[in-house]
N, CA, C and O atoms as CSV, one atom per row, in Angstrom:
chain,resi,resn,atom,element,x,y,z
A,1,UNK,N,N,-90.913,79.125,75.350
A,1,UNK,CA,C,-89.741,79.931,75.903
A,1,UNK,C,C,-90.104,81.370,75.930
A,1,UNK,O,O,-90.824,81.936,75.107
A,2,UNK,N,N,-89.497,81.928,77.019
A,2,UNK,CA,C,-89.747,83.406,77.105
A,2,UNK,C,C,-88.604,84.177,76.531
A,2,UNK,O,O,-87.579,83.580,76.203
A,3,UNK,N,N,-88.722,85.491,76.387
A,3,UNK,CA,C,-87.741,86.298,75.728
A,3,UNK,C,C,-86.402,86.165,76.468
A,3,UNK,O,O,-85.358,86.089,75.820
A,4,UNK,N,N,-86.406,86.136,77.770
A,4,UNK,CA,C,-85.152,86.087,78.511
A,4,UNK,C,C,-84.374,84.858,78.144
A,4,UNK,O,O,-83.176,84.962,77.882
A,5,UNK,N,N,-84.999,83.681,78.110
A,5,UNK,CA,C,-84.307,82.411,77.805
A,5,UNK,C,C,-83.706,82.507,76.430
A,5,UNK,O,O,-82.532,82.189,76.242
A,6,UNK,N,N,-84.511,82.952,75.433
A,6,UNK,CA,C,-84.020,83.105,74.083
A,6,UNK,C,C,-82.830,84.062,73.965
A,6,UNK,O,O,-81.891,83.794,73.215
A,7,UNK,N,N,-82.868,85.174,74.704
A,7,UNK,CA,C,-81.749,86.061,74.794
A,7,UNK,C,C,-80.497,85.401,75.325
A,7,UNK,O,O,-79.401,85.499,74.773
A,8,UNK,N,N,-80.722,84.745,76.395
A,8,UNK,CA,C,-79.571,84.041,77.063
A,8,UNK,C,C,-78.909,83.043,76.115
A,8,UNK,O,O,-77.687,83.011,75.966
A,9,UNK,N,N,-79.745,82.239,75.487
A,9,UNK,CA,C,-79.290,81.222,74.465
A,9,UNK,C,C,-78.547,81.864,73.373
A,9,UNK,O,O,-77.490,81.386,72.962
A,10,UNK,N,N,-79.081,82.952,72.884
A,10,UNK,CA,C,-78.419,83.657,71.788
A,10,UNK,C,C,-77.065,84.160,72.159
A,10,UNK,O,O,-76.111,83.969,71.404
A,11,UNK,N,N,-76.939,84.801,73.301
A,11,UNK,CA,C,-75.720,85.379,73.734
A,11,UNK,C,C,-74.651,84.196,74.006
A,11,UNK,O,O,-73.468,84.311,73.687
A,12,UNK,N,N,-75.158,83.113,74.594
A,12,UNK,CA,C,-74.309,81.983,74.904
A,12,UNK,C,C,-73.754,81.398,73.608
A,12,UNK,O,O,-72.583,81.025,73.543
A,13,UNK,N,N,-74.620,81.317,72.547
A,13,UNK,CA,C,-74.155,80.764,71.282
A,13,UNK,C,C,-73.149,81.637,70.653
A,13,UNK,O,O,-72.341,81.124,69.879
A,14,UNK,N,N,-73.110,82.867,70.894
A,14,UNK,CA,C,-72.105,83.808,70.412
A,14,UNK,C,C,-70.784,83.812,71.233
A,14,UNK,O,O,-69.702,83.970,70.668
A,15,UNK,N,N,-70.885,83.649,72.475
A,15,UNK,CA,C,-69.795,83.741,73.331
A,15,UNK,C,C,-68.999,82.349,73.438
A,15,UNK,O,O,-67.773,82.313,73.326
A,16,UNK,N,N,-69.700,81.326,73.639
A,16,UNK,CA,C,-69.129,79.965,73.856
A,16,UNK,C,C,-68.066,79.653,72.775
A,16,UNK,O,O,-66.923,79.387,73.149
A,17,UNK,N,N,-68.359,79.667,71.512
A,17,UNK,CA,C,-67.348,79.330,70.503
A,17,UNK,C,C,-66.039,80.107,70.642
A,17,UNK,O,O,-64.961,79.548,70.441
A,18,UNK,N,N,-66.128,81.364,70.978
A,18,UNK,CA,C,-64.960,82.145,71.212
A,18,UNK,C,C,-64.120,81.651,72.457
A,18,UNK,O,O,-62.890,81.625,72.418
A,19,UNK,N,N,-64.831,81.269,73.534
A,19,UNK,CA,C,-64.081,80.799,74.608
A,19,UNK,C,C,-63.421,79.408,74.390
A,19,UNK,O,O,-62.339,79.117,74.900
A,20,UNK,N,N,-64.145,78.560,73.594
A,20,UNK,CA,C,-63.567,77.221,73.282
A,20,UNK,C,C,-62.290,77.261,72.438
A,20,UNK,O,O,-61.342,76.494,72.606
A,21,UNK,N,N,-62.359,78.303,71.441
A,21,UNK,CA,C,-61.261,78.468,70.502
A,21,UNK,C,C,-60.051,79.101,71.247
A,21,UNK,O,O,-58.885,78.834,70.957
A,22,UNK,N,N,-60.427,79.965,72.235
A,22,UNK,CA,C,-59.272,80.592,72.939
A,22,UNK,C,C,-58.634,79.637,73.864
A,22,UNK,O,O,-57.466,79.835,74.199
A,23,UNK,N,N,-59.313,78.586,74.325
A,23,UNK,CA,C,-58.723,77.573,75.321
A,23,UNK,C,C,-58.215,76.271,74.605
A,23,UNK,O,O,-57.556,75.423,75.207
A,24,UNK,N,N,-58.550,76.170,73.326
A,24,UNK,CA,C,-58.136,74.849,72.658
A,24,UNK,C,C,-56.692,74.820,72.248
A,24,UNK,O,O,-56.166,73.751,71.938
A,25,UNK,N,N,-56.008,75.989,72.234
A,25,UNK,CA,C,-54.584,75.900,71.799
A,25,UNK,C,C,-53.784,76.799,72.751
A,25,UNK,O,O,-53.190,77.780,72.303
A,26,UNK,N,N,-53.756,76.493,74.030
A,26,UNK,CA,C,-53.148,77.358,75.070
A,26,UNK,C,C,-51.627,77.475,74.832
A,26,UNK,O,O,-51.055,78.541,75.058
A,27,UNK,N,N,-50.982,76.415,74.389
A,27,UNK,CA,C,-49.515,76.489,74.198
A,27,UNK,C,C,-49.183,77.371,73.034
A,27,UNK,O,O,-48.258,78.179,73.104
A,28,UNK,N,N,-49.920,77.228,71.970
A,28,UNK,CA,C,-49.705,78.035,70.827
A,28,UNK,C,C,-49.952,79.572,71.158
A,28,UNK,O,O,-49.168,80.456,70.812
A,29,UNK,N,N,-51.090,79.783,71.843
A,29,UNK,CA,C,-51.438,81.097,72.258
A,29,UNK,C,C,-50.377,81.730,73.092
A,29,UNK,O,O,-49.970,82.868,72.854
A,30,UNK,N,N,-49.938,81.011,74.047
A,30,UNK,CA,C,-48.920,81.546,75.025
A,30,UNK,C,C,-47.551,81.854,74.299
A,30,UNK,O,O,-46.835,82.793,74.649
A,31,UNK,N,N,-47.258,81.054,73.331
A,31,UNK,CA,C,-46.023,81.254,72.597
A,31,UNK,C,C,-46.208,82.489,71.753
A,31,UNK,O,O,-45.294,83.312,71.686
A,32,UNK,N,N,-47.335,82.661,71.108
A,32,UNK,CA,C,-47.588,83.832,70.335
A,32,UNK,C,C,-47.419,85.123,71.163
A,32,UNK,O,O,-46.815,86.117,70.757
A,33,UNK,N,N,-48.020,85.002,72.374
A,33,UNK,CA,C,-47.904,86.199,73.248
A,33,UNK,C,C,-46.433,86.486,73.642
A,33,UNK,O,O,-45.992,87.635,73.655
A,34,UNK,N,N,-45.699,85.415,73.959
A,34,UNK,CA,C,-44.282,85.583,74.338
A,34,UNK,C,C,-43.440,86.154,73.159
A,34,UNK,O,O,-42.563,86.984,73.397
A,35,UNK,N,N,-43.686,85.733,71.918
A,35,UNK,CA,C,-43.056,86.199,70.854
A,35,UNK,C,C,-43.394,87.629,70.555
A,35,UNK,O,O,-42.509,88.390,70.165
A,36,UNK,N,N,-44.624,88.030,70.718
A,36,UNK,CA,C,-44.993,89.478,70.609
A,36,UNK,C,C,-44.235,90.315,71.543
A,36,UNK,O,O,-43.781,91.408,71.204
A,37,UNK,N,N,-44.074,89.756,72.857
A,37,UNK,CA,C,-43.346,90.573,73.793
A,37,UNK,C,C,-41.972,90.727,73.447
A,37,UNK,O,O,-41.414,91.799,73.681
A,38,UNK,N,N,-41.303,89.685,72.865
A,38,UNK,CA,C,-39.949,89.746,72.475
A,38,UNK,C,C,-39.719,90.770,71.371
A,38,UNK,O,O,-38.704,91.466,71.353
A,39,UNK,N,N,-40.691,90.850,70.439
A,39,UNK,CA,C,-40.507,91.873,69.363
A,39,UNK,C,C,-40.754,93.244,69.994
A,39,UNK,O,O,-40.033,94.170,69.624
A,40,UNK,N,N,-41.627,93.448,70.837
A,40,UNK,CA,C,-41.829,94.694,71.541
A,40,UNK,C,C,-40.631,95.167,72.295
A,40,UNK,O,O,-40.249,96.336,72.245
A,41,UNK,N,N,-40.025,94.199,73.022
A,41,UNK,CA,C,-38.834,94.508,73.833
A,41,UNK,C,C,-37.664,94.854,72.866
A,41,UNK,O,O,-36.843,95.720,73.169
A,42,UNK,N,N,-37.606,94.177,71.726
A,42,UNK,CA,C,-36.490,94.532,70.762
A,42,UNK,C,C,-36.635,95.930,70.258
A,42,UNK,O,O,-35.657,96.669,70.147
A,43,UNK,N,N,-37.913,96.317,69.937
A,43,UNK,CA,C,-38.157,97.675,69.476
A,43,UNK,C,C,-37.841,98.713,70.572
A,43,UNK,O,O,-37.200,99.732,70.314
A,44,UNK,N,N,-38.312,98.423,71.813
A,44,UNK,CA,C,-38.115,99.351,72.906
A,44,UNK,C,C,-36.537,99.509,73.168
A,44,UNK,O,O,-36.052,100.606,73.447
A,45,UNK,N,N,-35.796,98.378,73.062
A,45,UNK,CA,C,-34.367,98.471,73.370
A,45,UNK,C,C,-33.570,98.982,72.206
A,45,UNK,O,O,-32.353,99.140,72.306
A,46,UNK,N,N,-34.241,99.248,71.086
A,46,UNK,CA,C,-33.561,99.750,69.916
A,46,UNK,C,C,-32.723,98.666,69.081
A,46,UNK,O,O,-31.895,99.009,68.237
A,47,UNK,N,N,-32.993,97.407,69.371
A,47,UNK,CA,C,-32.424,96.360,68.742
A,47,UNK,C,C,-33.041,95.956,67.375
A,47,UNK,O,O,-32.427,95.279,66.550
A,48,UNK,N,N,-34.265,96.410,67.207
A,48,UNK,CA,C,-35.042,96.212,66.010
A,48,UNK,C,C,-35.357,97.548,65.340
A,48,UNK,O,O,-35.856,98.472,65.983
A,49,UNK,N,N,-35.058,97.644,64.020
A,49,UNK,CA,C,-35.568,98.931,63.389
A,49,UNK,C,C,-36.975,98.630,62.920
A,49,UNK,O,O,-37.459,97.508,63.075
A,50,UNK,N,N,-37.640,99.629,62.344
A,50,UNK,CA,C,-39.036,99.539,61.978
A,50,UNK,C,C,-39.340,98.444,60.926
A,50,UNK,O,O,-40.349,97.739,60.962
A,51,UNK,N,N,-38.371,98.369,59.986
A,51,UNK,CA,C,-38.513,97.435,58.908
A,51,UNK,C,C,-38.483,95.969,59.470
A,51,UNK,O,O,-39.349,95.146,59.173
A,52,UNK,N,N,-37.464,95.710,60.271
A,52,UNK,CA,C,-37.404,94.381,61.014
A,52,UNK,C,C,-38.648,94.027,61.849
A,52,UNK,O,O,-39.183,92.918,61.836
A,53,UNK,N,N,-39.054,95.084,62.575
A,53,UNK,CA,C,-40.254,94.834,63.447
A,53,UNK,C,C,-41.490,94.555,62.556
A,53,UNK,O,O,-42.309,93.690,62.866
A,54,UNK,N,N,-41.597,95.290,61.475
A,54,UNK,CA,C,-42.797,95.035,60.591
A,54,UNK,C,C,-42.737,93.704,59.959
A,54,UNK,O,O,-43.784,93.087,59.764
A,55,UNK,N,N,-41.564,93.200,59.616
A,55,UNK,CA,C,-41.401,91.921,58.975
A,55,UNK,C,C,-41.722,90.787,60.098
A,55,UNK,O,O,-42.344,89.773,59.781
A,56,UNK,N,N,-41.330,90.979,61.237
A,56,UNK,CA,C,-41.512,90.040,62.344
A,56,UNK,C,C,-42.985,90.040,62.677
A,56,UNK,O,O,-43.490,88.953,62.959
A,57,UNK,N,N,-43.737,91.126,62.679
A,57,UNK,CA,C,-45.068,91.250,63.024
A,57,UNK,C,C,-45.904,90.607,61.920
A,57,UNK,O,O,-46.969,90.046,62.177
A,58,UNK,N,N,-45.395,90.701,60.665
A,58,UNK,CA,C,-46.027,89.991,59.539
A,58,UNK,C,C,-46.012,88.445,59.748
A,58,UNK,O,O,-47.001,87.780,59.440
A,59,UNK,N,N,-44.928,87.892,60.256
A,59,UNK,CA,C,-44.698,86.575,60.461
A,59,UNK,C,C,-45.621,86.133,61.614
A,59,UNK,O,O,-46.159,85.027,61.552
A,60,UNK,N,N,-45.823,86.938,62.648
A,60,UNK,CA,C,-46.715,86.652,63.738
A,60,UNK,C,C,-48.172,86.559,63.216
A,60,UNK,O,O,-48.948,85.707,63.649
A,61,UNK,N,N,-48.521,87.478,62.256
A,61,UNK,CA,C,-49.944,87.465,61.734
A,61,UNK,C,C,-50.117,86.155,60.938
A,61,UNK,O,O,-51.161,85.504,60.997
A,62,UNK,N,N,-49.093,85.808,60.220
A,62,UNK,CA,C,-49.164,84.486,59.439
A,62,UNK,C,C,-49.434,83.290,60.404
A,62,UNK,O,O,-50.288,82.443,60.142
A,63,UNK,N,N,-48.717,83.260,61.457
A,63,UNK,CA,C,-48.994,82.160,62.452
A,63,UNK,C,C,-50.397,82.182,63.023
A,63,UNK,O,O,-51.045,81.155,63.223
A,64,UNK,N,N,-50.846,83.454,63.283
A,64,UNK,CA,C,-52.224,83.582,63.782
A,64,UNK,C,C,-53.237,83.155,62.768
A,64,UNK,O,O,-54.208,82.490,63.128
A,65,UNK,N,N,-53.063,83.500,61.524
A,65,UNK,CA,C,-53.907,83.035,60.456
A,65,UNK,C,C,-53.889,81.506,60.359
A,65,UNK,O,O,-54.956,80.914,60.195
A,66,UNK,N,N,-52.772,80.856,60.447
A,66,UNK,CA,C,-52.690,79.439,60.434
A,66,UNK,C,C,-53.577,78.789,61.524
A,66,UNK,O,O,-54.302,77.818,61.310
A,67,UNK,N,N,-53.439,79.462,62.790
A,67,UNK,CA,C,-54.241,78.972,63.874
A,67,UNK,C,C,-55.728,79.131,63.668
A,67,UNK,O,O,-56.526,78.232,63.935
A,68,UNK,N,N,-56.083,80.357,63.162
A,68,UNK,CA,C,-57.475,80.605,62.851
A,68,UNK,C,C,-58.005,79.653,61.888
A,68,UNK,O,O,-59.112,79.158,62.099
A,69,UNK,N,N,-57.299,79.328,60.798
A,69,UNK,CA,C,-57.803,78.309,59.787
A,69,UNK,C,C,-57.955,77.019,60.418
A,69,UNK,O,O,-58.937,76.315,60.183
A,70,UNK,N,N,-56.987,76.654,61.249
A,70,UNK,CA,C,-57.050,75.267,61.855
A,70,UNK,C,C,-58.259,75.196,62.833
A,70,UNK,O,O,-58.846,74.127,63.000
A,71,UNK,N,N,-58.630,76.329,63.474
A,71,UNK,CA,C,-59.739,76.334,64.383
A,71,UNK,C,C,-61.107,76.433,63.662
A,71,UNK,O,O,-62.163,76.277,64.276
A,72,UNK,N,N,-61.054,76.677,62.446
A,72,UNK,CA,C,-62.274,76.917,61.715
A,72,UNK,C,C,-63.376,75.738,61.895
A,72,UNK,O,O,-64.583,75.953,62.001
A,73,UNK,N,N,-62.793,74.521,61.912
A,73,UNK,CA,C,-63.794,73.399,62.081
A,73,UNK,C,C,-63.988,73.108,63.579
A,73,UNK,O,O,-64.676,72.151,63.933
A,74,UNK,N,N,-63.393,73.916,64.453
A,74,UNK,CA,C,-63.611,73.696,65.902
A,74,UNK,C,C,-62.594,72.877,66.667
A,74,UNK,O,O,-62.612,72.796,67.896
A,75,UNK,N,N,-61.697,72.268,65.887
A,75,UNK,CA,C,-60.669,71.324,66.499
A,75,UNK,C,C,-59.418,71.476,65.738
A,75,UNK,O,O,-59.432,71.463,64.507
A,76,UNK,N,N,-58.241,71.634,66.483
A,76,UNK,CA,C,-56.919,71.615,65.891
A,76,UNK,C,C,-56.392,70.260,65.935
A,76,UNK,O,O,-56.248,69.714,67.029
A,77,UNK,N,N,-56.088,69.662,64.850
A,77,UNK,CA,C,-55.562,68.274,64.785
A,77,UNK,C,C,-54.043,68.329,65.183
A,77,UNK,O,O,-53.409,69.381,65.265
A,78,UNK,N,N,-53.562,67.150,65.409
A,78,UNK,CA,C,-52.121,66.965,65.833
A,78,UNK,C,C,-51.237,67.546,64.625
A,78,UNK,O,O,-50.249,68.241,64.863
A,79,UNK,N,N,-51.611,67.250,63.405
A,79,UNK,CA,C,-50.843,67.650,62.267
A,79,UNK,C,C,-50.845,69.112,62.163
A,79,UNK,O,O,-49.807,69.709,61.879
A,80,UNK,N,N,-51.997,69.748,62.384
A,80,UNK,CA,C,-52.068,71.221,62.328
A,80,UNK,C,C,-51.319,71.856,63.406
A,80,UNK,O,O,-50.672,72.883,63.200
A,81,UNK,N,N,-51.383,71.247,64.631
A,81,UNK,CA,C,-50.544,71.819,65.743
A,81,UNK,C,C,-49.053,71.706,65.363
A,81,UNK,O,O,-48.322,72.669,65.591
A,82,UNK,N,N,-48.575,70.622,64.814
A,82,UNK,CA,C,-47.178,70.495,64.397
A,82,UNK,C,C,-46.806,71.438,63.457
A,82,UNK,O,O,-45.703,71.974,63.565
A,83,UNK,N,N,-47.592,71.740,62.505
A,83,UNK,CA,C,-47.374,72.625,61.423
A,83,UNK,C,C,-47.270,74.029,62.020
A,83,UNK,O,O,-46.330,74.747,61.677
A,84,UNK,N,N,-48.199,74.466,62.910
A,84,UNK,CA,C,-48.202,75.757,63.516
A,84,UNK,C,C,-46.954,75.919,64.357
A,84,UNK,O,O,-46.276,76.942,64.257
A,85,UNK,N,N,-46.627,74.913,65.202
A,85,UNK,CA,C,-45.477,74.947,66.089
A,85,UNK,C,C,-44.155,75.052,65.306
A,85,UNK,O,O,-43.208,75.721,65.719
A,86,UNK,N,N,-44.139,74.369,64.176
A,86,UNK,CA,C,-42.889,74.437,63.285
A,86,UNK,C,C,-42.751,75.893,62.854
A,86,UNK,O,O,-41.661,76.461,62.923
A,87,UNK,N,N,-43.878,76.513,62.400
A,87,UNK,CA,C,-43.804,77.908,61.913
A,87,UNK,C,C,-43.455,78.853,63.076
A,87,UNK,O,O,-42.754,79.841,62.861
A,88,UNK,N,N,-43.916,78.581,64.274
A,88,UNK,CA,C,-43.520,79.386,65.388
A,88,UNK,C,C,-42.023,79.233,65.735
A,88,UNK,O,O,-41.364,80.179,66.167
A,89,UNK,N,N,-41.524,78.022,65.530
A,89,UNK,CA,C,-40.038,77.805,65.723
A,89,UNK,C,C,-39.245,78.662,64.753
A,89,UNK,O,O,-38.264,79.315,65.112
A,90,UNK,N,N,-39.714,78.633,63.495
A,90,UNK,CA,C,-39.050,79.531,62.471
A,90,UNK,C,C,-39.106,80.918,62.876
A,90,UNK,O,O,-38.095,81.617,62.818
A,91,UNK,N,N,-40.271,81.388,63.301
A,91,UNK,CA,C,-40.533,82.774,63.615
A,91,UNK,C,C,-39.662,83.119,64.856
A,91,UNK,O,O,-39.055,84.190,64.891
A,92,UNK,N,N,-39.597,82.255,65.837
A,92,UNK,CA,C,-38.712,82.397,66.980
A,92,UNK,C,C,-37.221,82.682,66.650
A,92,UNK,O,O,-36.542,83.554,67.193
A,93,UNK,N,N,-36.831,81.871,65.736
A,93,UNK,CA,C,-35.410,82.027,65.239
A,93,UNK,C,C,-35.168,83.315,64.544
A,93,UNK,O,O,-34.105,83.929,64.640
A,94,UNK,N,N,-36.193,83.711,63.835
A,94,UNK,CA,C,-36.097,85.012,63.081
A,94,UNK,C,C,-36.005,86.188,64.094
A,94,UNK,O,O,-35.224,87.125,63.932
A,95,UNK,N,N,-36.850,86.078,65.147
A,95,UNK,CA,C,-36.755,87.073,66.191
A,95,UNK,C,C,-35.389,87.120,66.766
A,95,UNK,O,O,-34.794,88.192,66.875
A,96,UNK,N,N,-34.875,85.987,67.139
A,96,UNK,CA,C,-33.551,86.017,67.791
A,96,UNK,C,C,-32.510,86.555,66.840
A,96,UNK,O,O,-31.678,87.364,67.249
A,97,UNK,N,N,-32.520,86.147,65.609
A,97,UNK,CA,C,-31.493,86.583,64.574
A,97,UNK,C,C,-31.656,88.080,64.413
A,97,UNK,O,O,-30.627,88.756,64.420
A,98,UNK,N,N,-32.838,88.679,64.267
A,98,UNK,CA,C,-33.037,90.037,64.063
A,98,UNK,C,C,-32.580,90.988,65.182
A,98,UNK,O,O,-32.016,92.065,64.989
A,99,UNK,N,N,-32.904,90.441,66.413
A,99,UNK,CA,C,-32.565,91.258,67.605
A,99,UNK,C,C,-31.091,91.224,67.913
A,99,UNK,O,O,-30.588,92.094,68.624
A,100,UNK,N,N,-30.364,90.206,67.375
A,100,UNK,CA,C,-28.887,90.059,67.620
A,100,UNK,C,C,-28.056,90.529,66.507
A,100,UNK,O,O,-26.831,90.478,66.610
A,101,UNK,N,N,-28.637,90.995,65.425
A,101,UNK,CA,C,-27.856,91.449,64.289
A,101,UNK,C,C,-27.241,92.796,64.554
A,101,UNK,O,O,-27.485,93.398,65.600
A,102,UNK,N,N,-26.485,93.255,63.668
A,102,UNK,CA,C,-25.760,94.603,63.873
A,102,UNK,C,C,-26.707,95.740,63.478
A,102,UNK,O,O,-26.357,96.886,63.757
A,103,UNK,N,N,-27.847,95.537,62.869
A,103,UNK,CA,C,-28.728,96.636,62.593
A,103,UNK,C,C,-29.367,97.141,63.891
A,103,UNK,O,O,-29.720,96.362,64.777
A,104,UNK,N,N,-29.489,98.303,63.964
A,104,UNK,CA,C,-30.128,98.988,65.191
A,104,UNK,C,C,-31.156,100.062,64.659
A,104,UNK,O,O,-31.070,100.594,63.552
A,105,UNK,N,N,-32.091,100.297,65.548
A,105,UNK,CA,C,-33.008,101.293,65.257
A,105,UNK,C,C,-32.369,102.652,65.348
A,105,UNK,O,O,-31.483,102.852,66.179
A,106,UNK,N,N,-32.797,103.625,64.502
A,106,UNK,CA,C,-32.182,104.938,64.590
A,106,UNK,C,C,-32.684,105.597,65.743
A,106,UNK,O,O,-33.860,105.488,66.089
A,107,UNK,N,N,-31.776,106.330,66.400
A,107,UNK,CA,C,-32.216,106.995,67.622
A,107,UNK,C,C,-33.059,108.240,67.187
A,107,UNK,O,O,-33.023,108.652,66.028
A,108,UNK,N,N,-33.767,108.782,68.100
A,108,UNK,CA,C,-34.661,109.874,67.702
A,108,UNK,C,C,-33.874,111.153,67.381
A,108,UNK,O,O,-34.388,112.049,66.712
A,109,UNK,N,N,-32.669,111.228,67.846
A,109,UNK,CA,C,-31.824,112.401,67.570
A,109,UNK,C,C,-31.215,112.371,66.222
A,109,UNK,O,O,-30.745,113.394,65.725
A,110,UNK,N,N,-31.208,111.279,65.643
A,110,UNK,CA,C,-30.634,111.172,64.290
A,110,UNK,C,C,-31.541,111.545,63.152
A,110,UNK,O,O,-31.133,111.482,61.992
């Protein structure tokens, strides 16, 4: 094998696992993205204060860690997906509850 072939194989071995993991849980990934957007919109609209937003972001990181652990062996089982999706459901309810409560972010003039 020449240097070029070895280089191509080395790069492919680094890139392909990332592509596979990114595509193996599209529903979970899309939901994570949607929930992140909901948190950002809540902050922008003043419906979430910093403490609430930080708590919700921590929940999002927890879900991401669950997905990362599930992907560690290269495949997410049905049981792992159910567990992750249940946690996403809980997180979604938390986002809804926090954005609809009476607490608001302080305006910049206060």
